[in-house]
DODREN-153698 format. One record per residue (C-alpha): x, y, z; residue in three letters. Coordinates in steps of 0.5 Angstrom, whole numbers. Example, Ala and Ser with C-alpha at 12.3 -4.5 7.8 and 13.67 -1.06 7.14 Angstrom:
! residues 2
+-------+-------+-------+-----+
|     x |     y |     z |   r |
+-------+-------+-------+-----+
|    25 |    -9 |    16 | ALA |
|    27 |    -2 |    14 | SER |
+-------+-------+-------+-----+
***
This chain:
! residues 212
+-------+-------+-------+-----+
|     x |     y |     z |   r |
+-------+-------+-------+-----+
|   -62 |   -46 |    58 | UNK |
|   -64 |   -48 |    51 | UNK |
|   -64 |   -41 |    49 | UNK |
|   -57 |   -40 |    50 | UNK |
|   -55 |   -46 |    48 | UNK |
|   -59 |   -45 |    41 | UNK |
|   -54 |   -39 |    41 | UNK |
|   -47 |   -41 |    41 | UNK |
|   -50 |   -47 |    36 | UNK |
|   -51 |   -40 |    32 | UNK |
|   -45 |   -38 |    33 | UNK |
|   -42 |   -44 |    31 | UNK |
|   -45 |   -45 |    25 | UNK |
|   -43 |   -37 |    23 | UNK |
|   -35 |   -38 |    24 | UNK |
|   -36 |   -46 |    20 | UNK |
|   -38 |   -41 |    15 | UNK |
|   -36 |   -36 |    15 | UNK |
|   -28 |   -40 |    15 | UNK |
|   -32 |   -44 |    10 | UNK |
|   -33 |   -38 |     5 | UNK |
|   -25 |   -35 |     5 | UNK |
|   -22 |   -43 |     6 | UNK |
|   -27 |   -42 |    -2 | UNK |
|   -23 |   -36 |    -4 | UNK |
|   -16 |   -37 |    -2 | UNK |
|   -16 |   -44 |    -5 | UNK |
|   -19 |   -44 |   -12 | UNK |
|   -26 |   -46 |   -10 | UNK |
|   -24 |   -52 |    -7 | UNK |
|   -19 |   -54 |   -13 | UNK |
|   -12 |   -53 |   -10 | UNK |
|   -10 |   -53 |    -2 | UNK |
|    -3 |   -52 |    -3 | UNK |
|     0 |   -45 |    -5 | UNK |
|     3 |   -49 |   -12 | UNK |
|    -4 |   -52 |   -12 | UNK |
|    -6 |   -44 |   -12 | UNK |
|     0 |   -42 |   -17 | UNK |
|    -2 |   -48 |   -22 | UNK |
|   -11 |   -45 |   -22 | UNK |
|    -7 |   -38 |   -22 | UNK |
|    -3 |   -38 |   -28 | UNK |
|    -8 |   -42 |   -31 | UNK |
|   -14 |   -37 |   -31 | UNK |
|    -9 |   -30 |   -31 | UNK |
|    -2 |   -32 |   -36 | UNK |
|     3 |   -27 |   -34 | UNK |
|     6 |   -23 |   -40 | UNK |
|    13 |   -26 |   -41 | UNK |
|    18 |   -20 |   -38 | UNK |
|    25 |   -18 |   -42 | UNK |
|    29 |   -20 |   -38 | UNK |
|    36 |   -21 |   -38 | UNK |
|    39 |   -26 |   -40 | UNK |
|    47 |   -31 |   -41 | UNK |
|    46 |   -38 |   -44 | UNK |
|    51 |   -42 |   -45 | UNK |
|    55 |   -41 |   -50 | UNK |
|    56 |   -34 |   -46 | UNK |
|    52 |   -31 |   -51 | UNK |
|    46 |   -26 |   -48 | UNK |
|    39 |   -26 |   -50 | UNK |
|    32 |   -24 |   -47 | UNK |
|    27 |   -28 |   -43 | UNK |
|    21 |   -23 |   -49 | UNK |
|    24 |   -27 |   -54 | UNK |
|    20 |   -33 |   -51 | UNK |
|    14 |   -29 |   -51 | UNK |
|    11 |   -26 |   -56 | UNK |
|    13 |   -27 |   -63 | UNK |
|    16 |   -34 |   -63 | UNK |
|    14 |   -40 |   -65 | UNK |
|    14 |   -44 |   -62 | UNK |
|    12 |   -47 |   -54 | UNK |
|    17 |   -47 |   -49 | UNK |
|    17 |   -52 |   -43 | UNK |
|    22 |   -49 |   -38 | UNK |
|    24 |   -51 |   -31 | UNK |
|    29 |   -47 |   -26 | UNK |
|    33 |   -50 |   -22 | UNK |
|    40 |   -49 |   -20 | UNK |
|    46 |   -55 |   -22 | UNK |
|    49 |   -56 |   -15 | UNK |
|    43 |   -59 |   -14 | UNK |
|    42 |   -66 |   -11 | UNK |
|    35 |   -66 |    -9 | UNK |
|    28 |   -63 |   -13 | UNK |
|    32 |   -61 |   -19 | UNK |
|    34 |   -68 |   -20 | UNK |
|    27 |   -69 |   -22 | UNK |
|    27 |   -63 |   -26 | UNK |
|    33 |   -65 |   -31 | UNK |
|    29 |   -72 |   -31 | UNK |
|    22 |   -69 |   -33 | UNK |
|    26 |   -64 |   -38 | UNK |
|    30 |   -70 |   -41 | UNK |
|    23 |   -74 |   -42 | UNK |
|    20 |   -69 |   -45 | UNK |
|    27 |   -68 |   -49 | UNK |
|    27 |   -75 |   -52 | UNK |
|    20 |   -74 |   -54 | UNK |
|    20 |   -68 |   -57 | UNK |
|    26 |   -72 |   -61 | UNK |
|    21 |   -78 |   -63 | UNK |
|    16 |   -75 |   -65 | UNK |
|    19 |   -70 |   -68 | UNK |
|    16 |   -64 |   -65 | UNK |
|    22 |   -59 |   -65 | UNK |
|    19 |   -54 |   -70 | UNK |
|    13 |   -54 |   -65 | UNK |
|    17 |   -54 |   -57 | UNK |
|    23 |   -52 |   -56 | UNK |
|    25 |   -53 |   -48 | UNK |
|    29 |   -47 |   -43 | UNK |
|    31 |   -48 |   -36 | UNK |
|    33 |   -43 |   -32 | UNK |
|    38 |   -43 |   -27 | UNK |
|    37 |   -38 |   -20 | UNK |
|    45 |   -40 |   -18 | UNK |
|    47 |   -34 |   -23 | UNK |
|    54 |   -33 |   -19 | UNK |
|    56 |   -41 |   -20 | UNK |
|    52 |   -43 |   -25 | UNK |
|    56 |   -40 |   -30 | UNK |
|    56 |   -41 |   -38 | UNK |
|    62 |   -46 |   -37 | UNK |
|    59 |   -49 |   -32 | UNK |
|    52 |   -50 |   -36 | UNK |
|    55 |   -52 |   -41 | UNK |
|    57 |   -57 |   -37 | UNK |
|    50 |   -59 |   -35 | UNK |
|    47 |   -59 |   -41 | UNK |
|    53 |   -64 |   -44 | UNK |
|    51 |   -69 |   -38 | UNK |
|    43 |   -70 |   -40 | UNK |
|    46 |   -70 |   -47 | UNK |
|    41 |   -64 |   -49 | UNK |
|    40 |   -62 |   -57 | UNK |
|    43 |   -55 |   -57 | UNK |
|    38 |   -53 |   -63 | UNK |
|    32 |   -54 |   -58 | UNK |
|    34 |   -54 |   -50 | UNK |
|    37 |   -48 |   -48 | UNK |
|    40 |   -46 |   -41 | UNK |
|    40 |   -40 |   -38 | UNK |
|    41 |   -35 |   -32 | UNK |
|    40 |   -27 |   -31 | UNK |
|    45 |   -24 |   -33 | UNK |
|    45 |   -19 |   -28 | UNK |
|    43 |   -21 |   -21 | UNK |
|    39 |   -15 |   -18 | UNK |
|    33 |   -19 |   -24 | UNK |
|    34 |   -25 |   -20 | UNK |
|    28 |   -24 |   -16 | UNK |
|    23 |   -22 |   -21 | UNK |
|    24 |   -27 |   -25 | UNK |
|    23 |   -32 |   -19 | UNK |
|    18 |   -27 |   -18 | UNK |
|    14 |   -29 |   -24 | UNK |
|    15 |   -36 |   -24 | UNK |
|    13 |   -37 |   -17 | UNK |
|    19 |   -39 |   -13 | UNK |
|    22 |   -38 |    -7 | UNK |
|    28 |   -40 |    -5 | UNK |
|    32 |   -41 |     2 | UNK |
|    39 |   -41 |     3 | UNK |
|    39 |   -49 |     7 | UNK |
|    45 |   -46 |    11 | UNK |
|    50 |   -52 |     8 | UNK |
|    52 |   -48 |     0 | UNK |
|    45 |   -49 |    -2 | UNK |
|    39 |   -47 |    -3 | UNK |
|    31 |   -51 |    -1 | UNK |
|    26 |   -49 |    -6 | UNK |
|    19 |   -50 |   -10 | UNK |
|    18 |   -52 |   -18 | UNK |
|    15 |   -54 |   -23 | UNK |
|    13 |   -55 |   -31 | UNK |
|    12 |   -48 |   -33 | UNK |
|     8 |   -47 |   -41 | UNK |
|     9 |   -41 |   -45 | UNK |
|     4 |   -42 |   -50 | UNK |
|     6 |   -40 |   -57 | UNK |
|     1 |   -34 |   -56 | UNK |
|     8 |   -32 |   -52 | UNK |
|     4 |   -32 |   -45 | UNK |
|     7 |   -37 |   -38 | UNK |
|    -1 |   -41 |   -39 | UNK |
|     1 |   -47 |   -34 | UNK |
|     4 |   -50 |   -29 | UNK |
|     5 |   -57 |   -27 | UNK |
|     7 |   -62 |   -22 | UNK |
|    15 |   -64 |   -25 | UNK |
|    13 |   -70 |   -23 | UNK |
|     9 |   -70 |   -30 | UNK |
|    11 |   -68 |   -36 | UNK |
|     7 |   -73 |   -40 | UNK |
|     2 |   -69 |   -38 | UNK |
|     4 |   -63 |   -40 | UNK |
|     6 |   -65 |   -46 | UNK |
|    -1 |   -68 |   -48 | UNK |
|    -5 |   -63 |   -45 | UNK |
|     0 |   -58 |   -50 | UNK |
|    -2 |   -63 |   -55 | UNK |
|    -9 |   -64 |   -54 | UNK |
|    -9 |   -56 |   -54 | UNK |
|    -6 |   -55 |   -61 | UNK |
|   -12 |   -60 |   -64 | UNK |
|   -18 |   -56 |   -60 | UNK |
|   -23 |   -52 |   -65 | UNK |
|   -21 |   -47 |   -61 | UNK |
+-------+-------+-------+-----+
***
């Protein structure tokens, strides 16, 4: 009986250790226990190149997302949303509005800019985006609103930022979100909780002051 009990204990410990190792691996050494946490760790450890996705902004002008990549003189804080959203997108808009105020108050317009990307190109036309920008009193010199020009590139944009969008059956969407940083070297290098724009900005400013 003792031998069987010992064997059972060894098996149980082996299973526990295997589970421990697997969990450690998928959570980046326990640095994240949620999918959004894993995404943040992935982006921090392996910054992503910005692809040349075609966008149309609130003025109807076309541009490439790659313009916010290499060669840009400013870092860019990016949020993804859709204008009709009445849930987490309100927090997203508030976060970027806070950044908008701080950038202006600290005279950081030459260093930092904002980009709001809609993943609802059918409804978020240039006019809708323009009206949205007007409601937020956005300064067009450093806060731009845009969506994909070609709907077939929407999934590519969502994959880049790790955004999952699911129709809610009521004409809207359920989705995750974050505040992303495209750094001055042109890479998607950070993701922050959408309700911590203060942390995102202070982190960026600290990185500018660091010797490296």
